[in-house]
Residue, then its C-alpha position, 0 to 999 in steps of 0.5 A: x765354574x766359579x768364574x762362570x757363575x760370577x759372569x752369569x750373576x753379573x749379566x743377570x744383575x745388569x739386565x735386572x737393573x735395565x728392566x727396572x729402568x724401563x719399567x718405572x716410567x713415572x715414579x719419583x724419589x723424593x730427596x729434597x729434589x725429585x729424582x725419577x726412578x729411571x734416572x736413578x737406575x741409569x745411574x746405578x748402571x753407570x756406577x756399577x760399570x765403574x765398580x766392575x772396571x775398578x775390579x777388573x779393568x778393560x781399559x780400552x773398552x772403558x775409555x771407548x764407552x766413556x768417550x763416546x758417551x761424552x761426545x754423544x752428550x755434547x748438546x747438553x754442554x751446549x745448552x748449559x754454556x749458552x744458558x749460563x751466558x744468557x743468565x750472566x748477561x741478563x737479570x734472570x729469576x732464580x726460579x727459571x735458573x733452578x728449573x733449567x738446571x733441574x730439567x737438564x741435570x736431574x730429570x733428563x740428564x743426557x750424560x747420565x743416560x749416555x753413561x748408562x748406555x755406555x755401561x751396557x756396552x762396557x759389560x756386554x760389548x756390542x751385544x749390549x745393544x740387544x740385551x738393552x732391547x730385551x730389557x725394553x721388551x720385558x718391561x713393555x710386555x709386563x705392562x701389556x700383560x697387566x692390561x690384558x689381565x685386567x681386561x681379558x685377552x680377547x678384548x685387548x686383541x679386538x681393540x689392537x686389531x681395530x687400532x691397526x686397521x683404522x691407522x690409530x683413527x679408533x683407539x679403544x679404552x683398553x688399548x689406550x692403557x698400553x699406549x706407552x709413548x716413551x717405550x714406543x719411541x724407543x722401540x721405533x729407533x730399534x726397528x730402524x736399526x733392525x730393518x736397516x741391517x736384517x739378520x738371518x736368525x731365529x732370535x732376530x725374528x723373535x725380537x723383531x716380532x715382539x718389537x713390532x707387537x709392542x710398538x703397534x700396541x702404542x701406535x704412534x703415527x708420527x713414529x711410523x712416518x719417521x721410521x719409513x723416511x729414515x729407512x728410505x734415506x738409509x737404504x739409498x745412502x747404503x746403495x750409494x756407499x756400495x759404489x763410493x763411500x766418500x760420496x755417501x758421506x758427503x751426501x749425509x753432511x749436505x743433508x744435515x746442513x739442509x735439515x738444519x736450515x729447514x729447522x731454522x725455517x720451521x721456527x720462522x714459519x711458527x713465528x709467521x703463524x703458519x699453524x693458524x693458516x693450517x687451522x683456517x684451511x681445515x687441518x686439525x693441529x690438536x690445539x697447537x695454534x692456541x699454545x703457539x700464540x700464547x708463547x709468541x711474546x717470548x721470542x722474535x725470529x731474528x739474529x738479535x734474539x739471544x734467548x732466555x736460558x734452558x727451562x725458561x719456557x717450561x717454567x712460564x707454562x707451568x707457573x704463570x700462563x693460563x694454558x692447560x699444557x706443561x709443554x709446547x709439544x714442539x722441541x725445536x720451538x722450545x729450544x729456540x725460545x730458550x737458547x736464542x737464534x745463535x744458541x739454537x743453531x749451535x745446538x742443532x749442529x751439536x745434535x746432528x753434524x757433531x754426532x755424525x762426524x764423530x761416529x762416522x770418523x775414520x771412513x766408517x760410512x755405515x756408522x755415519x748412515x746409522x747415526x744419520x737415520x737415528x737423528x732424522x727419526x728423532x727430528x721428525x718425531x720431535x716436530x709434534x711431540x716432546x720426544x727430546x724430553x724422553x730420557x729413555x729414548x736418549x739412552x736408546x739412541x746413545x746405545x745404537x749410535x755408540x754400539x754399532x761399531x763399538x767392538x771394532x773401536x775398542x780393538x782399534x783403541x787397544x791396539x793403539x794403546x798396548x800393541x795387541x788385542x786381548x781375547x776378551x775384546x776379540x769376541x764377536x760383538x753381536x753373537x746374541x743374534 
């Protein structure tokens, strides 16, 4: 009885910390440096899992979670090493270096949030995917209920219906308060995962309904487009895999190489003033032409452009430039300016091919497809938003990529290390659904 109570207390504790991580989106702790609450809570998750490991170690599960988190976070290593090279080669303002290191390791440390995802998987196994979704929904629904309490359910639902029927063409003053972009993008990733492999259970449909409600309350059009495209490719690849898994895996690799080439070409288009041509053609680019023209002086599209170091462009926008924006709303242009021509390509490879090859290794074609869909989703939404600067989305993508075959990978690792699979690691991973 005592052990069961301790287990329940452990689950409640980790769920509570996860909810707080998703609830406090803008608050910061001042400790000489500014640390966001969400970063602090993800570190609490990670360190709490380490303490649990020390108290009662599950070696195979801990090793798998930590290794997966490190591989997922490989792009952080790339941006750091490339930036150190750039800073070493040139005379760089210490403010730029400080800003770069701060944004990479204090504000949105990819490794921290990947370790937070690993902590949920270490405690819950693959069920951690669904417990994490529950935490997101609790936080998001609490925010929406606050808006409803202040304005009334009828007024909220009226604007909610208008928002959907106008495809976000009309956004009311009330519903806009529930437009929590970061959580919307997080839930969007979950919708891809859930719709790719639907379940036949009441819990699944409840989670799907609540996810759709929260997602539509924020209604990001680019996210809807990204979800649709990711699922179309996912379904096609799954269909091909039914007949030939190797062919499906090769197609994923080829598609990623094409995507990398397109993202390099995308920078060339930016440099060639393509957005200005769109404006002249009558297409509204939401002020991006002014922003892109303002940053033209900081880069050249050629192999000789070595970059300025991570955080450079953000520092310029916030310190010296006469533009009323804190970012370029284009993660790829920002990384190109910061990392240079070759650093940008290496970063793209680390974010795409490395992740798909790792999580889809040993013939796990379905894992490769899931990882590919999530990468495609991230790439599409990042062409118009600074989505890669959303640390909570980083954690969500990590838990979905790491968690899809997590229990199976743990069993394989334990069998290899000790020659047997323990009872704890034999349990069904997604029994929550």
